[in-house]
Kinemage of the C-alpha trace (Angstrom):
@kinemage 1
@onewidth
@group {chain A} dominant
@subgroup {mainchain}
@vectorlist {calphas} color= white
{ca met a 1} P 31.881 38.866 54.023
{ca thr a 2} L 28.597 37.097 53.356
{ca lys a 3} L 27.436 36.511 49.853
{ca lys a 4} L 23.735 36.873 49.188
{ca ile a 5} L 22.219 34.086 47.153
{ca lys a 6} L 19.855 35.237 44.491
{ca gln a 7} L 16.407 33.674 44.594
{ca lys a 8} L 16.771 32.352 41.048
{ca asp a 9} L 20.072 30.621 41.887
{ca ala a 10} L 18.650 29.104 45.071
{ca arg a 11} L 15.785 27.379 43.243
{ca glu a 12} L 16.426 24.098 41.585
{ca val a 13} L 15.400 24.301 37.950
{ca tyr a 14} L 13.898 21.200 36.392
{ca gly a 15} L 13.981 20.437 32.694
{ca glu a 16} L 10.847 20.005 30.602
{ca glu a 17} L 11.549 16.301 30.018
{ca phe a 18} L 11.892 15.706 33.766
{ca arg a 19} L 8.578 17.502 34.412
{ca glu a 20} L 6.763 15.500 31.745
{ca thr a 21} L 8.091 12.232 33.140
{ca ala a 22} L 7.100 13.192 36.677
{ca ile a 23} L 3.588 14.152 35.528
{ca lys a 24} L 3.175 10.875 33.617
{ca leu a 25} L 4.246 8.898 36.688
{ca ala a 26} L 1.816 10.820 38.889
{ca leu a 27} L -1.071 10.345 36.453
{ca ala a 28} L -0.360 6.655 35.870
{ca gly a 29} L -2.201 5.821 39.089
{ca asn a 30} L 0.229 3.162 40.262
{ca lys a 31} L 1.426 5.408 43.079
{ca ser a 32} L 0.093 8.520 44.724
{ca thr a 33} L 1.377 11.897 43.600
{ca ala a 34} L 3.012 12.326 47.009
{ca glu a 35} L 4.885 9.010 46.660
{ca val a 36} L 6.089 9.922 43.172
{ca ala a 37} L 7.277 13.313 44.425
{ca arg a 38} L 9.210 11.735 47.292
{ca glu a 39} L 10.844 9.182 44.993
{ca leu a 40} L 11.928 11.917 42.584
{ca gly a 41} L 13.159 14.201 45.354
{ca leu a 42} L 10.549 16.867 44.629
{ca pro a 43} L 8.466 18.820 47.074
{ca glu a 44} L 4.923 17.403 46.927
{ca trp a 45} L 3.388 20.823 46.298
{ca lys a 46} L 5.560 21.295 43.210
{ca leu a 47} L 4.459 18.039 41.576
{ca tyr a 48} L 0.818 18.709 42.503
{ca gly a 49} L 1.165 22.083 40.778
{ca trp a 50} L 2.643 20.536 37.644
{ca val a 51} L -0.136 17.945 37.494
{ca gln a 52} L -2.805 20.587 38.030
{ca ser a 53} L -1.327 22.758 35.261
{ca trp a 54} L -1.193 19.768 32.925
{ca arg a 55} L -4.848 18.963 33.602
{ca lys a 56} L -5.909 22.556 32.929
{ca lys a 57} L -3.866 22.689 29.725
{ca his a 58} L -5.291 19.405 28.440
{ca gly a 59} L -8.920 20.205 29.270
{ca lys a 60} L -9.099 17.960 32.308
{ca ser a 61} L -10.724 18.996 35.555
{ca thr a 62} L -8.445 19.696 38.451
{ca val a 63} L -8.793 17.701 41.628
{ca asp a 64} L -10.167 20.711 43.513
{ca glu a 65} L -12.690 21.587 40.803
{ca val a 66} L -14.461 18.245 40.980
{ca gly a 67} L -14.501 18.196 44.772
{ca lys a 68} L -12.059 15.347 45.180
{ca gly a 69} L -9.030 15.382 47.374
{ca ser a 70} L -5.698 13.704 47.081
{ca pro a 71} L -5.487 10.089 45.917
{ca glu a 72} L -5.145 9.002 49.555
{ca glu a 73} L -8.376 10.801 50.449
{ca glu a 74} L -10.130 9.270 47.457
{ca leu a 75} L -8.953 5.803 48.522
{ca arg a 76} L -10.302 6.351 52.051
{ca lys a 77} L -13.671 7.452 50.626
{ca leu a 78} L -13.854 4.398 48.396
{ca gln a 79} L -12.931 2.081 51.259
{ca lys a 80} L -15.629 3.651 53.436
{ca arg a 81} L -18.199 3.268 50.641
{ca asn a 82} L -17.148 -0.364 50.193
{ca arg a 83} L -17.729 -1.065 53.910
{ca glu a 84} L -21.172 0.570 53.703
{ca leu a 85} L -22.126 -1.541 50.705
{ca glu a 86} L -20.926 -4.720 52.425
{ca gln a 87} L -23.103 -3.869 55.444
{ca glu a 88} L -26.094 -3.288 53.160
{ca val a 89} L -25.551 -6.682 51.520
{ca glu a 90} L -25.466 -8.369 54.933
{ca ile a 91} L -28.707 -6.644 55.963
{ca leu a 92} L -30.381 -7.696 52.721
{ca lys a 93} L -29.244 -11.294 53.193
{ca lys a 94} L -30.739 -11.350 56.697
{ca ala a 95} L -33.959 -9.764 55.453
{ca ala a 96} L -34.235 -12.282 52.617
{ca ala a 97} L -33.699 -15.164 55.053
{ca tyr a 98} L -36.346 -13.742 57.429
{ca phe a 99} L -38.956 -13.315 54.700
{ca ala a 100} L -38.168 -16.762 53.266
{ca lys a 101} L -38.935 -18.319 56.662
{ca thr a 102} L -42.169 -16.361 57.183
{ca leu a 103} L -43.510 -17.158 53.714
{ca leu a 104} L -42.990 -20.925 54.062
C-alpha cells in the first residue's frame, strides 16, 4: 500500500527568523544570492523570491524592475565597462603624446 504525501508535508517550511537571516546575507553583498542559497541549502529561486518580496515590501526596486540581472550578470557588465574605460584611457594617452610631439 502506497501512502500519498500531501503537498504541504512535502515542502520544507522555513521559520521567519531563518528567512530574515537569509535575506540579510543575500543583501549584504559579500556573496551572490545564489552562493548564499547554496550555503544555506535553499533552492536559489526561493531565496531570490524572498529577496524580491523584501524589496517590494520595503519600497526598494526589484532587480527586474530596474533592468539589472543577477549579481553575477552585474559584475560581468561592470568588468566589461572597466575594460572599455581602460581602452579609452590608453587611446587618450596615445593621442596626447601624438599632439605633444606635433606641437613642439
